[in-house]
C-alpha positions as CSV (number, residue, x, y, z in Angstrom):
1,X,116.0,124.4,117.0
2,X,112.3,124.8,116.9
3,X,110.9,128.2,115.8
4,X,107.4,129.1,116.9
5,X,105.1,132.1,116.9
6,X,103.3,132.5,120.2
7,X,101.0,134.8,122.1
8,X,101.5,135.6,125.8
9,X,99.5,138.2,127.7
10,X,98.3,139.8,124.5
11,X,101.7,140.0,122.7
12,X,102.5,137.9,119.7
13,X,106.1,137.3,118.7
14,X,108.6,134.7,117.5
15,X,110.2,132.3,119.9
16,X,112.2,129.2,120.3
17,X,110.6,126.1,121.9
18,X,113.0,124.1,124.1
19,X,112.2,121.6,126.8
20,X,108.5,122.6,126.9
21,X,109.4,126.2,127.5
22,X,109.0,129.0,125.0
23,X,111.7,131.7,124.8
24,X,111.0,135.0,123.0
25,X,113.8,135.5,120.4
26,X,113.9,139.2,121.2
27,X,114.6,138.3,124.9
28,X,117.3,135.8,124.1
29,X,119.1,138.2,121.7
30,X,118.4,141.9,122.4
31,X,117.7,143.8,119.2
32,X,116.6,140.6,117.3
33,X,113.4,140.8,115.3
34,X,110.2,139.5,116.8
35,X,108.5,138.2,113.6
36,X,109.2,134.8,112.1
37,X,109.8,135.8,108.5
38,X,112.4,138.4,109.5
39,X,114.0,135.8,111.9
40,X,114.2,133.3,109.0
41,X,115.7,136.0,106.7
42,X,118.4,136.8,109.3
43,X,118.9,133.2,110.5
44,X,122.5,132.8,109.6
45,X,123.4,135.8,111.8
46,X,121.1,134.8,114.6
47,X,121.4,131.0,115.1
48,X,124.8,131.0,116.8
49,X,123.7,133.8,119.2
50,X,120.4,132.0,119.9
51,X,122.1,128.7,120.6
52,X,124.5,130.3,123.0
53,X,121.7,132.2,124.8
54,X,119.6,129.1,125.1
55,X,122.4,127.3,127.0
56,X,122.1,130.0,129.7
57,X,118.4,130.8,129.5
58,X,116.5,130.5,132.8
59,X,113.3,132.3,132.0
60,X,110.9,131.9,129.2
61,X,107.3,130.7,129.4
62,X,105.8,127.3,130.1
63,X,104.4,125.9,126.9
64,X,101.1,125.5,128.7
65,X,100.9,129.2,129.4
66,X,101.1,130.4,125.8
67,X,99.0,130.1,122.7
68,X,100.9,128.7,119.7
69,X,100.0,130.6,116.5
70,X,100.8,129.4,113.0
71,X,104.6,129.6,112.9
72,X,104.3,132.0,110.0
73,X,101.0,133.8,110.3
74,X,100.9,135.2,106.7
75,X,103.3,133.5,104.3
76,X,103.9,135.2,101.0
77,X,103.2,132.0,99.2
78,X,101.5,128.7,100.1
79,X,102.4,126.2,97.4
80,X,101.0,122.6,97.3
81,X,101.5,119.6,95.2
82,X,98.8,117.1,94.4
83,X,98.9,113.3,93.7
84,X,102.3,112.8,95.2
85,X,102.0,109.5,97.1
86,X,101.4,106.2,95.2
87,X,98.6,105.0,97.5
88,X,96.8,108.3,97.2
89,X,97.0,108.2,93.4
90,X,95.6,104.7,93.4
91,X,92.7,105.5,95.6
92,X,91.9,108.6,93.4
93,X,91.7,106.3,90.4
94,X,94.3,108.4,88.5
95,X,97.6,107.7,86.8
96,X,100.9,108.6,88.3
97,X,101.6,112.2,87.0
98,X,104.6,112.5,84.7
99,X,104.7,116.2,85.6
100,X,104.3,117.7,89.0
101,X,100.7,118.9,89.7
102,X,100.8,122.3,91.6
103,X,98.1,124.5,93.1
104,X,98.0,127.2,95.7
105,X,96.3,127.8,99.0
106,X,95.8,131.5,99.7
107,X,97.5,133.1,102.7
108,X,94.2,133.8,104.5
109,X,93.7,130.0,104.8
110,X,96.5,129.8,107.4
111,X,95.4,128.6,110.8
112,X,97.1,128.0,114.2
113,X,98.2,124.4,115.0
114,X,95.5,123.8,117.6
115,X,92.8,126.3,116.6
116,X,89.4,125.1,115.4
117,X,88.9,124.6,111.7
118,X,85.7,125.9,110.1
119,X,83.0,123.9,108.3
120,X,82.1,126.6,105.8
121,X,78.6,127.9,105.4
122,X,79.1,127.2,101.6
123,X,80.2,123.6,101.9
124,X,79.5,120.4,103.9
125,X,82.1,118.2,102.0
126,X,85.1,118.8,104.2
127,X,88.1,116.5,104.1
128,X,91.5,116.1,105.8
129,X,95.0,115.7,104.2
130,X,98.0,115.1,106.4
131,X,101.1,116.7,104.9
132,X,104.7,117.5,105.6
133,X,105.3,121.2,105.2
134,X,108.6,122.6,104.1
135,X,109.5,126.2,104.8
136,X,111.8,128.2,102.5
137,X,114.7,129.9,104.2
138,X,116.5,131.8,101.3
139,X,115.4,133.9,98.4
140,X,116.2,131.7,95.4
141,X,115.3,130.8,91.8
142,X,116.5,128.1,89.4
143,X,117.6,125.8,92.2
144,X,119.3,122.6,91.1
145,X,117.9,119.5,92.7
146,X,121.3,118.7,94.3
147,X,121.3,122.0,96.1
148,X,117.6,122.3,97.0
149,X,118.3,121.2,100.6
150,X,120.3,124.5,101.0
151,X,117.2,126.7,100.6
152,X,114.9,124.9,103.1
153,X,114.8,126.5,106.6
154,X,112.8,123.7,108.2
155,X,109.7,121.5,108.4
156,X,106.4,121.3,110.2
157,X,103.2,119.3,110.3
158,X,100.3,120.5,108.0
159,X,96.8,119.6,107.1
160,X,95.6,120.5,103.6
161,X,92.0,120.8,104.6
162,X,89.8,120.7,101.5
163,X,86.2,121.5,100.6
164,X,85.8,118.7,98.1
165,X,82.6,120.0,96.4
166,X,84.3,123.3,95.7
167,X,87.6,121.5,94.6
168,X,85.8,119.5,91.9
169,X,83.4,122.2,90.7
170,X,86.1,123.2,88.1
171,X,89.4,121.9,86.9
172,X,91.1,124.6,89.0
173,X,91.4,123.7,92.7
174,X,92.3,127.0,94.3
175,X,88.9,127.9,95.8
176,X,88.3,124.4,97.2
177,X,91.7,124.5,98.9
178,X,91.6,128.1,100.2
179,X,88.7,128.5,102.6
180,X,89.5,130.4,105.8
181,X,91.2,128.2,108.5
182,X,92.0,125.4,106.0
183,X,95.8,125.5,106.2
184,X,96.7,124.7,109.8
185,X,100.4,124.0,110.3
186,X,103.0,123.8,113.1
187,X,103.3,123.3,116.0
188,X,106.9,124.6,115.4
189,X,109.2,124.8,112.4
190,X,112.0,122.3,113.2
191,X,115.1,123.6,111.5
192,X,116.7,121.6,108.7
193,X,120.0,121.1,110.6
194,X,118.1,119.6,113.5
195,X,115.8,117.3,111.4
196,X,118.3,116.1,108.8
197,X,116.8,114.2,105.8
198,X,113.0,114.7,105.6
199,X,112.4,111.7,103.4
200,X,112.0,109.0,106.0
201,X,109.4,110.3,108.5
202,X,106.2,108.5,109.5
203,X,103.1,110.6,108.8
204,X,99.6,109.9,110.1
205,X,96.2,111.5,110.3
206,X,93.9,110.4,113.1
207,X,90.2,111.4,113.1
208,X,88.2,110.9,116.3
209,X,90.9,108.5,117.6
210,X,90.9,106.4,114.4
211,X,94.0,106.3,112.2
212,X,92.8,107.2,108.7
213,X,96.2,107.9,107.0
214,X,99.5,106.2,107.8
215,X,102.5,106.3,105.6
216,X,106.1,107.6,105.3
217,X,107.6,110.5,103.5
218,X,110.0,108.0,101.7
219,X,107.0,107.2,99.5
220,X,106.8,110.7,97.9
221,X,106.6,110.4,94.2
222,X,108.4,113.7,93.7
223,X,110.6,114.3,96.7
224,X,111.1,117.8,98.3
225,X,114.3,118.4,96.3
226,X,112.4,117.6,93.0
227,X,109.6,119.9,94.1
228,X,111.9,122.9,94.7
229,X,113.9,122.3,91.6
230,X,110.6,122.4,89.6
231,X,108.7,125.3,91.1
232,X,111.8,127.5,91.4
233,X,112.1,127.5,87.6
234,X,108.8,129.4,87.5
235,X,108.9,131.7,90.5
236,X,111.3,133.3,93.0
237,X,110.9,131.5,96.3
238,X,111.3,133.7,99.4
239,X,112.0,133.2,103.1
240,X,108.8,132.2,104.8
241,X,107.1,130.7,101.7
242,X,105.7,127.3,102.6
243,X,105.2,124.1,100.6
244,X,102.6,121.4,101.3
245,X,104.4,118.4,100.0
246,X,101.6,115.9,99.3
247,X,99.2,113.6,101.2
248,X,99.2,109.8,101.4
249,X,96.3,107.5,100.9
250,X,93.3,107.3,103.3
251,X,91.6,110.6,102.6
252,X,87.9,110.7,103.4
253,X,86.6,111.3,99.9
254,X,88.2,108.1,98.6
255,X,86.5,105.8,101.1
256,X,83.5,103.8,100.0
257,X,81.2,105.3,101.0
258,X,83.1,108.6,101.5
259,X,84.0,109.5,105.1
260,X,83.9,113.3,105.1
261,X,84.2,115.4,108.2
262,X,81.4,116.6,110.5
263,X,81.1,119.4,113.0
264,X,82.6,118.2,116.2
265,X,85.1,115.8,114.6
266,X,88.7,116.1,115.8
267,X,91.6,115.8,113.3
268,X,95.1,115.1,114.4
269,X,98.2,115.1,112.1
270,X,101.4,113.5,113.5
271,X,104.8,113.4,111.8
272,X,107.8,111.7,113.4
273,X,110.2,114.1,115.1
274,X,108.0,117.1,114.2
275,X,105.2,116.7,116.7
276,X,101.5,117.0,116.0
277,X,98.7,119.5,115.3
278,X,95.1,119.0,116.2
279,X,91.8,120.7,115.3
280,X,88.1,120.4,116.0
281,X,85.7,121.1,113.3
282,X,83.3,123.9,114.1
283,X,80.5,125.6,112.2
284,X,81.6,128.8,110.5
């Protein structure tokens, strides 16, 4: 199934996207929660009822009549791994990390999948990073690699938008990664059981119609199970936490000369079987 958060006639709630129609979860299953994190928390009890209801559903809203929001509007944690594709490591002029390189994007950076992304007043060095996003489905800690797939609810397209000047001001990347609107993701969370193995998906970033990044998730240095096994040693992961799993080569800062973004540019991230997100750069 495909979990979305959508707004229709002023009301925002969780829904299921099926055949270009969006069905409110609370309408499919009376008494069900209408926010995504609670839906994910209760998924084991809800998914059978939702599947049965969808087979008989005749209502819902045309996709064109709703606004898709970020599937999780305020995640508890946004975790992101750096230097995790060999071609991106090479273009960065760095060695392949022996340990996973983690940073965070703050929850206020979340943005809807088709909403504008801001060129900050404080920066003119904006860059794109196409990424597969994994969404945690169960509260967990100390997850063995061989069981990591059990705690993932699903997957989405993401763009780890980065203010490069702020990123490189200091060794700590949080500020450069956390400007408002700089974590768009969606358009839906495709559940793990529908997607299957996430490690063989084409991933692309297209800027103004030109493909800048094109790779496959099979080229991750540390795959998603490695990532979860690592970070869950340090912190408890909770339903609705999201993980940006790394970007392939082709980022703007690595081009010679650099090809950073300008106001008016349009970024599109596509991942096989997950759809696409798209954003125009606007001045803050």
